[in-house]
C-alpha positions in Angstrom: 9.4 20.5 12.4 11.2 23.3 10.6 12.0 20.8 7.7 8.4 19.8 7.5 7.3 23.4 7.4 9.8 24.1 4.6 8.6 21.0 2.6 5.0 22.2 3.0 5.9 25.7 1.9 7.9 24.4 -1.0 5.0 22.1 -2.1 2.5 25.0 -1.9 4.9 27.2 -3.9 5.2 24.5 -6.6 1.4 24.1 -6.7 1.1 27.8 -7.1 3.7 27.8 -9.9 1.7 25.1 -11.7 -1.3 27.4 -11.5 -3.0 25.6 -8.7 -4.7 27.9 -6.2 -3.9 27.0 -2.6 -6.1 29.5 -0.9 -9.5 28.8 0.7 -11.4 29.9 -2.4 -10.0 27.0 -4.4 -12.4 24.4 -5.8 -12.9 21.1 -4.0 -11.0 19.3 -6.8 -8.0 21.6 -6.4 -8.1 21.3 -2.6 -8.3 17.5 -3.0 -5.3 17.5 -5.2 -3.4 19.7 -2.7 -4.2 17.5 0.2 -3.4 14.3 -1.8 -0.1 15.7 -3.0 0.9 16.9 0.5 -0.1 13.5 2.0 1.9 11.7 -0.7 5.0 13.9 -0.1 4.8 13.2 3.7 4.4 9.5 3.0 7.5 9.6 0.8 9.6 11.2 3.6 8.3 8.8 6.2 6.0 11.2 8.1 3.1 8.8 8.2 1.0 10.3 10.9 0.9 13.7 9.2 0.3 12.0 5.9 -2.8 10.3 7.3 -4.2 13.7 8.2 -3.8 15.0 4.6 -5.3 11.8 3.2 -8.2 12.2 5.6 -8.9 15.7 4.2 -8.5 14.4 0.6 -11.0 11.7 1.3 -13.4 14.2 2.8 -13.2 16.1 -0.4 -13.3 13.2 -2.8 -14.6 10.0 -1.2 -14.5 8.0 -4.4 -10.7 8.2 -4.9 -9.2 4.7 -4.4 -5.6 6.0 -4.3 -6.3 8.2 -1.2 -7.6 5.1 0.7 -4.7 3.0 -0.6 -2.1 5.6 0.5 -3.7 6.1 3.9 -3.9 2.3 4.3 -0.2 2.1 3.6 0.5 4.7 6.3 -1.6 2.9 8.8 0.2 -0.4 7.9 3.6 1.2 8.5 2.3 2.6 11.8 1.3 -1.0 12.7 -2.4 -0.1 12.8 -3.2 -3.2 10.7 -7.0 -3.4 11.2 -7.4 0.2 10.1 -5.1 -0.4 7.1 -7.2 -3.4 6.1 -10.4 -1.2 6.2 -8.7 1.4 3.9 -7.5 -1.3 1.5 -10.9 -2.8 1.4 -12.5 0.5 0.5 -9.9 1.1 -2.2 -10.9 -2.3 -3.6 -14.6 -1.5 -3.5 -13.7 1.6 -5.6 -11.3 -0.3 -7.9 -11.8 -4.1 -7.8 -8.8 -4.8 -10.1 -6.3 -2.9 -8.0 -3.6 -5.6 -7.5 -1.6 -3.4 -5.2 -4.4 -3.0 -2.8 -5.0 -6.8 -2.7 -1.2 -7.3 -2.1 -1.0 -4.6 0.6 -4.1 -5.9 2.4 -2.5 -9.3 2.3 0.6 -7.8 3.9 -1.6 -6.3 6.6 -3.3 -9.6 7.2 0.0 -11.4 7.3 1.6 -8.9 9.7 -1.4 -9.2 12.0 -1.0 -13.0 12.1 -3.9 -13.9 9.7 -2.0 -16.0 7.1 -5.2 -17.6 5.8 -6.7 -14.3 4.7 -3.3 -13.1 3.5 -3.1 -16.1 1.1 -6.5 -15.2 -0.3 -5.4 -11.7 -1.1 -2.0 -12.8 -2.5 -3.9 -15.2 -4.7 -6.2 -12.5 -5.9 -3.1 -10.3 -6.6 -1.6 -13.1 -8.7 -4.9 -13.6 -10.5 -4.8 -10.0 -11.6 -1.0 -9.8 -12.2 0.7 -13.1 -12.7 4.2 -11.5 -12.7 3.8 -9.9 -9.2 6.8 -11.8 -7.7 6.3 -10.3 -4.2 2.9 -11.8 -4.1 4.3 -15.3 -4.8 7.0 -14.7 -2.2 4.7 -13.5 0.5 2.1 -16.2 -0.2 4.9 -18.7 0.2 5.8 -17.2 3.6 2.2 -17.5 4.6 2.0 -21.1 3.4 5.2 -21.9 5.4 3.7 -20.2 8.5 0.7 -22.5 8.2 2.9 -25.6 7.8 2.2 -26.2 4.1 5.8 -26.6 2.9 4.9 -28.1 -0.5 2.8 -25.0 -1.4 5.4 -22.7 0.0 8.2 -24.3 -2.1 6.0 -24.1 -5.2 5.5 -20.3 -4.7 9.1 -19.7 -3.7 10.1 -21.3 -7.0 7.7 -19.1 -8.9 9.1 -16.0 -7.2 12.6 -17.1 -8.0 11.8 -17.6 -11.7 10.4 -14.0 -11.6 13.7 -12.8 -10.3 13.5 -12.9 -6.5 17.0 -14.0 -5.3 15.9 -14.4 -1.7 13.4 -17.0 -2.7 16.2 -19.1 -4.2 18.1 -19.0 -0.8 15.0 -20.2 1.0 14.4 -23.0 -1.5 17.8 -24.4 -0.7 17.0 -24.3 3.0 13.4 -25.7 3.2 12.6 -27.4 -0.1 14.0 -30.9 -0.8 
């Protein structure tokens, strides 16, 4: 708790040095930035529950910021609250329909919750937006394998390997003939 308090105080000090007012008379934009930055710092140190609270406040102040929904979704995913994470990623995508990271992360949440069919749709959309997103090929391959479609899985593992994923090469040797 002491460390968290110190991090909060340091972040407030840094915001003040940058000329950002952290008192209650600050503008909504400044408050939004403070909550977003604090949430992101907590996310980076692994304090996901507290990060969610900061992202909640950031969203209350600026409900059209796709990054706040995305980051809060990431926190919920790590906390294994997949259905809530999926809602946040979906909102991020409503606000930014070309956000490949949100499609990928929503796919991860679907996959972790056991819905490989929906995961494949989101990984495919990720690849459509960014054809060099190797983790999307790898994860889509895992979902295809989970659904018993070994041919499609091998195809995606090969694409992931060509993009530099060494683990995909190991799996190809095991399951692809």
